[in-house]
Steps between C-alpha positions, in 0.01 A plus 500: 500500500478526121297821526745650747800405285342659193428820691858519629651453155268761351577747778869494413423595138294807587634854466516707820159662558640853510598493129139564395151542642269211412193588297155429645456206264840363605408528868169323435670215314766458768239516776292231331811281477583559868145421606499168318835397646413615851185286496653199329556318829137541614324330211269803465685599184405809342230434239245532780703737719578770247148534359277381781336255259435145612513316170656201676241340727615358833356270764628644828581370841474784752683457831467735796797479740358547849772630734425313821685718749746784536498867403414417137180317590178649365267732689247324723233650275634293212341164423749290297218333306359842404846610389521189285151564359602853403812372325287250307268784395799705385625220274152428364462868409732449203344336193666167428619454858309237700565377854472121524673452836541723805631443849632669815850378590655606832850644537704585809585864582511642143494425127868580436621141453642440151215264410253668743411158651704203625569180308202306634254776416652545154452127435135532606452791259673310219255212549206742484648652187522161328152390612333819373718535189594852600674716237577808717559575870397814688656555845284746693771740623545860391826436313723194481872566479671410171683219684167358622337522158791325334517228768126431477511501120779242510292282734157528341597566135199729452469882496526649851281798591462720808244771585709768333510350155142368515367845598719672243375258232141587599579870474656452157214292369225740608673838457307717255653846529842643432538616861433151638731335249789737576463441875498124444819522293660697784392234749683220318840674508577424870406138434744476208768690694489256792550209262795667329667543840458125545654418160791735564588311819568196286707705255699680769732198544675423167600156631134402498498500120877474446491814285693820559290814475483868590314470832298822496416557132193279454321598819560872440359473148198302615404731782554801276244353259254464789571855618447644152176309454371607841589862422317484165190340652479756781527784249223351286283439806540860614393622155191277506407616850537867404287441190231333711503790747438741210188301412333575833167664423337803658276259692798361687740793523363662818346188650595323821665162444361186662731198459350151521754241614480138601623148455480371146147387407345660810255701286673835437377538143149388599493762776613783272237396245238488775597849624532670161293295256797503262395300194864452400567284806455127451586319826660156449529212744874464450815582691663821372206586273613864533861599423462875440360789696165603355319818606124542524335836587189526716303742719447444870172588677665822623560601139875447523676376187706188561701255294499136604818318398522127440842338481702178522411268787742405776629149571683327783872434459520731199871580462590865557676514160167420337310751712762770438454468123134595548584804713364735232169313495475501879619859554142631492427309822740708710359819341133411551272711718314189615586129478251212503637157588260239367520152655343175381357366825358197321860377469605311816850645459380862511679594829839406351412675173409814694835487679681464164324807360599708803863387469500591131359845576782550751752389236379764254542772762172538690534583869330296770278801571386514136434126497296537819280761328409273208134408442456122530234346274427132569371369167304190387275486805236348269708180485390233745748464785655845453683606815401784731820685583568672830685788331368827651309708245507236224203537263338179379411514131408290201600632160265240352183608686610859590427433867693743720623708205300810604664488844841472333428799273396708802828410674702591191314831474572580864873429462529688170341809653737479795815434296427783254415751774140554388239674710128523452410857404150647477460743211191722483472623141243707314318325218679722250847444646767401242652286776224238459608378152860496628409262785325261262772518237776421752302213650458639851123442510425155638137560599227742405523836681242622747285789376368823647300777335815667370790263549635149443693347791779260404691273738828425324835348594808707413851528630652843555668515158177407320303754700754769410468408130122507534509851649741623232302347214161621622644846566613522138161374379321767704719773352434374146124491569512862611 
């Protein structure tokens, strides 16, 4: 209550917001203050939250609430133990965070109860906490309500985390580019906003604190700060995206785009490296090892130029607010000519992961027809016990041994040719034809031409626009030669 009282008293001393426009530095300072207060009842206070650093080490207890029945129960594809294992991996991804206790704890119908579980289950968890000397608790739900976080904090007296703030902390810790960092900052605003709504419920009744106040002033000011910060971040993000677009090289400008998507740590970066030989790619065995979209040019056997894109991995129960903040990063997926969905079939939970990826693709705007046309690549078949899926047309590959990769490349080539409207065209050209250097320069020659006494015969793939440009260019060259 002390924090709330201080905020109410301060709010009555503030000038109306329409007297002046806050400077950027003022908005940043006020936002930082709001963030710290909004998180004060969770125990995750802002040294770690604001920077993504994990200077304070924690021994975690991770609890997965298994909904036993009702409409909120998990998909039949979901194994509660695997969901718990994934949550443990998420926590362990952050340096300084270590899981010392984990358990599945059943709940009836949903996880909306104030303390998530009943009294008996809470007492069981408190005993586990004491036995393992736990210093932080992670509840494996997408986002706890502010009421739940505060109630659990009051019971356990340790920082309370959910998937949202664990994932966001991972993003913050591993972000390396301006684009990723701006998107992460955008993603935290809905989280802070939901907590401010919670605090304002307490302030809305003056009798609660026995202080008279202007009922609307504080909340208006607070949400205006959030709006201004969001506006500034979106503007900066747009500038960064436009600058990155300007950096696209000639190798990528006219190329077909092949987007590689998949569950986090399924092998997306390894596949792109395998397909392109990109030396800059260093695959890591870590959740969310990639936070940005990276582009890697290559040539297909048909001679077509393509760009393979590698981007952030998907995750189950990832809140839509968090996904929405990465819309710019994921926008290339909906624009791609071809999409490859890579699946880790060595993971027993791969069917549920595959379902999560498809749901995410729907959420970012892909139609069911587009999803049905995706190339499925079942990765890690070199691992003992890897599953054999019954998905029609799925290509079994190993990025480690390159098994099946040639078949995958052929499938990509086929779909790129179809999506770009290319046809195979036979060109019979004299040895002296100026069209021959043009074909080589533009990359249309994928195999050596057949020869006759007076001609070279090229089989090339061109769409109608490229063929028209070829005719125009070679016509001009002929006139110059004459």
